[in-house]
C-alpha positions as a Markdown table, in Angstrom:
| # | Residue | x | y | z |
|---|---|---|---|---|
| 1 | Met | 94.7 | -41.2 | 105.3 |
| 2 | Ile | 91.4 | -42.4 | 103.9 |
| 3 | Lys | 91.3 | -45.3 | 106.4 |
| 4 | Lys | 91.7 | -42.8 | 109.3 |
| 5 | Leu | 88.9 | -40.6 | 107.8 |
| 6 | Val | 86.6 | -43.6 | 107.4 |
| 7 | Leu | 87.4 | -44.9 | 110.9 |
| 8 | Ala | 86.7 | -41.4 | 112.4 |
| 9 | Ala | 83.4 | -41.2 | 110.5 |
| 10 | Thr | 82.4 | -44.7 | 111.7 |
| 11 | Val | 83.2 | -43.8 | 115.3 |
| 12 | Ala | 81.3 | -40.6 | 115.1 |
| 13 | Ala | 78.3 | -42.4 | 113.6 |
| 14 | Val | 78.3 | -45.1 | 116.3 |
| 15 | Ala | 78.6 | -42.5 | 119.1 |
| 16 | Thr | 75.8 | -40.5 | 117.6 |
| 17 | Ala | 73.6 | -43.6 | 117.3 |
| 18 | Phe | 74.0 | -44.5 | 121.0 |
| 19 | Ala | 73.8 | -40.9 | 122.4 |
| 20 | Pro | 70.5 | -40.3 | 124.2 |
| 21 | Thr | 68.1 | -37.9 | 122.5 |
| 22 | Ala | 66.6 | -34.8 | 124.2 |
| 23 | Ser | 63.2 | -36.4 | 124.2 |
| 24 | Phe | 64.6 | -39.5 | 125.9 |
| 25 | Ala | 66.2 | -37.4 | 128.6 |
| 26 | Lys | 63.0 | -35.3 | 129.1 |
| 27 | Met | 60.9 | -38.5 | 129.3 |
| 28 | His | 63.1 | -40.1 | 132.0 |
| 29 | Lys | 63.4 | -37.2 | 134.4 |
| 30 | Met | 62.9 | -37.8 | 138.1 |
| 31 | Ser | 59.3 | -37.1 | 139.2 |
| 32 | Lys | 58.8 | -34.0 | 141.4 |
| 33 | Cys | 56.7 | -35.8 | 144.0 |
| 34 | Thr | 56.0 | -39.3 | 145.1 |
| 35 | Pro | 52.5 | -40.8 | 144.3 |
| 36 | Gly | 50.1 | -40.4 | 147.2 |
| 37 | Gln | 52.0 | -37.5 | 148.7 |
| 38 | Met | 49.7 | -34.6 | 149.9 |
| 39 | Met | 50.4 | -30.9 | 150.4 |
| 40 | Ser | 48.5 | -27.7 | 150.9 |
| 41 | Gly | 48.5 | -25.0 | 148.3 |
| 42 | Lys | 48.5 | -21.3 | 148.7 |
| 43 | Pro | 45.9 | -20.0 | 151.1 |
| 44 | Asn | 43.3 | -17.6 | 149.9 |
| 45 | Ser | 42.4 | -14.2 | 151.6 |
| 46 | Met | 40.3 | -16.0 | 154.3 |
| 47 | Gly | 43.1 | -18.5 | 155.2 |
| 48 | Trp | 41.7 | -21.6 | 153.4 |
| 49 | Ala | 44.1 | -23.6 | 151.3 |
| 50 | Pro | 43.4 | -26.3 | 148.7 |
| 51 | Ile | 44.8 | -29.7 | 149.4 |
| 52 | Met | 46.8 | -31.2 | 146.5 |
| 53 | Thr | 47.8 | -34.8 | 146.0 |
| 54 | Cys | 50.5 | -36.4 | 143.8 |
| 55 | Gly | 49.3 | -38.5 | 140.9 |
| 56 | Ala | 50.9 | -41.6 | 139.5 |
| 57 | Asp | 52.7 | -39.4 | 136.8 |
| 58 | Gly | 54.5 | -37.3 | 139.5 |
| 59 | Lys | 52.4 | -34.2 | 139.1 |
| 60 | Met | 50.5 | -32.4 | 141.8 |
| 61 | Tyr | 46.7 | -32.3 | 141.3 |
| 62 | Gln | 44.2 | -30.2 | 143.3 |
| 63 | Thr | 41.5 | -32.1 | 145.2 |
| 64 | Leu | 38.1 | -30.8 | 146.2 |
| 65 | Met | 39.2 | -30.6 | 149.9 |
| 66 | Met | 40.2 | -27.4 | 151.6 |
| 67 | Cys | 41.8 | -26.9 | 155.0 |
| 68 | Met | 42.2 | -23.9 | 157.3 |
| 69 | Met | 45.9 | -23.0 | 157.5 |
| 70 | Ala | 45.5 | -21.8 | 161.1 |
| 71 | Ser | 44.7 | -25.3 | 162.2 |
| 72 | Ser | 47.4 | -28.0 | 162.6 |
| 73 | Phe | 45.5 | -30.5 | 160.5 |
| 74 | Cys | 46.7 | -29.3 | 157.1 |
| 75 | Pro | 49.4 | -31.2 | 155.2 |
| 76 | Pro | 52.7 | -29.3 | 155.1 |
| 77 | Ser | 53.5 | -27.1 | 152.0 |
| 78 | Met | 56.5 | -27.9 | 149.9 |
């Protein structure tokens, strides 16, 4: 009986040691965009939209460029 208890505790300890932690799973998530990807943001009341680019960390960053949404030269929105 004691051997089975020790064996069960050992198996539980080994399984817990190799289980990924929440921070590990959070750190290794898929990025939301690919680096270099561009998209237009929400247009303002005059129809101008900011252009956003994807950084190396997978996050979208606003650039200093704007585009008129009525033209066909804006990058597509996601």
